[in-house]
N, C-alpha and C positions, 0 to 999 in steps of 0.2 A: 576400449580400454587403452589402446596404444595412443589415441588422440589425447586422452587425459594425461598419460605419462609424458608425452611430448610437450603438452601445455605446461605441466609442472616443471619440467626441465628448462623450458624457455623462461618461465617466471624466475626460477632460481638463477639462471644465467644473467638475466637483466638486472636482478638485485645485486649479484656479485660484481657485475660490470659497473653499476652505479657506485658501489662501495669503493671499488678500486679507483674510479675516476675522482671521487671526493677525497680519498686519501692522497692521491697524486696532487690535487690542487691545494691541499693544506701544506704540502711539502714534506709529508711523512708517509711515503708509500709503504714503508716497512710496518706501519701500524696495523695493517690488515693481517699481519702474521699472528697477532695476539688472538688466542683462542679462549680467553677469559677463564683461565684455570684457577683464579682467585688466590694464588700463592702470595701475591703482593698485597692483597687486601688488608691483612692483619698486621702488616709491618710498619705502617705509618704511625709515628708517635703522636700525631694530632688528629688521627681518625679520618683522613681523607682517603677515599677509595681510588688508588692509582689507575685502575681500569677506566675510571671516568675520564681521565685525561686522554687515554688512548682512544676511547670511544669518541671523544670530542674531536680528536685528530682524524679519525677514520671518516667522520661525517663533516669535517671542516667547519665545526660549529663551536666557537669558544664560549658561546652563551648557553651551552648545554648544561643542565643542572646535574650535579654529581653529589654523591654522599660525602658529607664532612661532619662526622658525629661528635667531635670533641673540641671544637672551636667555641670559645665563649667570648661574647661581646656584650657591650651595653646595647640596649634596644635602639637608642639614638644612632649609634655607630652603624648598626645593622640597617637602619632606615636609609642612611646616607649611601651605604654600599649597594643595596638592592631592596626595594620595598616588597618584592615578591619572594624574597629569601624565606626558606622554610625553617621554622624554629621550634624548639621545645620550651614552652613556658608553663610552669607549674604542672608538669606532667601531661600537658596538652600540646598537640601539634597544631601550629597555625603559621600564617605568613606574618611578616612584619606589619603589613597594613592592618590585618585583623587584630593583632596585639595592640596597636596604637588606637584602633577604633574601640577596643574594649576598655580603654582608659589606663592601660598599663604604663607606668612611668618610663620615659625614655632613658632614665638612669638605671633601670632594672637590668640585671645581668641575665642573659639568655644563652641557651646552647643551640648552635646551628645544627640542622639536620641535613639540609641540601642547599647548595649554592652553585652559582655558575662556575664553570671550570676556570675562566679567566680570573675570577675573584679568589677561588681556592688556591690558585697558583701564588697569589700574593702572600698567603699565610704559610706556604710550604717552606720548611727550613732547609731544603736542598741537602738532606742528609744522605740520600742515595739508598735508603733501606728498601725502597720499592723495586729497584733494579736487581738487587742481590739474589732474590729467590726466583727470578724470571727464567723459566726453562728455555726460552728462545732468545734470551739476552737482549731484550728490547731496550733501547736508550730512552727510557721514560723521562729521565731528567732533562733531555733536550726539549721535549714538549713543554715541560713545566718552566724551564728557563725562558723559552720564547714567549710563553704566555705571561710570565712574570714581568718581562721587559715592557710590553705595551698592550697586553690583553688580546693580541692577535697571533695567528700562526705566521711564522716567517718562512718565506719560500726559499 
């Protein structure tokens, strides 16, 4: 039984070390302090989940897909942005590629469900509502501003 416990502790330690290393390379070592309390989730006026930006910083992955439930685009604009973007079209969830393959007009208006963090940052109004309820006072706006600049994390 002790060998199993030791193995579990070792796996957890390796996972945490990897997370810390990734957050350090993204330039946001404080992002690891987020414990996903979801207090910020319902504050975004355009439906972007701010934890998605933090999760992208923790993993140093600006292409990570995050929830963005109230952004509306023309299908053609969505295709230019990211063909794998997840959409809601006529009450069905699908990617841009699937919608176009089904013959839906590029001029049709669609609702975004999930998009890359670097793309979601472009739509962020930088209102700061995501930072206000954070119990650990994480500067989420810093991540969004850096992604908004060039789609990358700045060191």
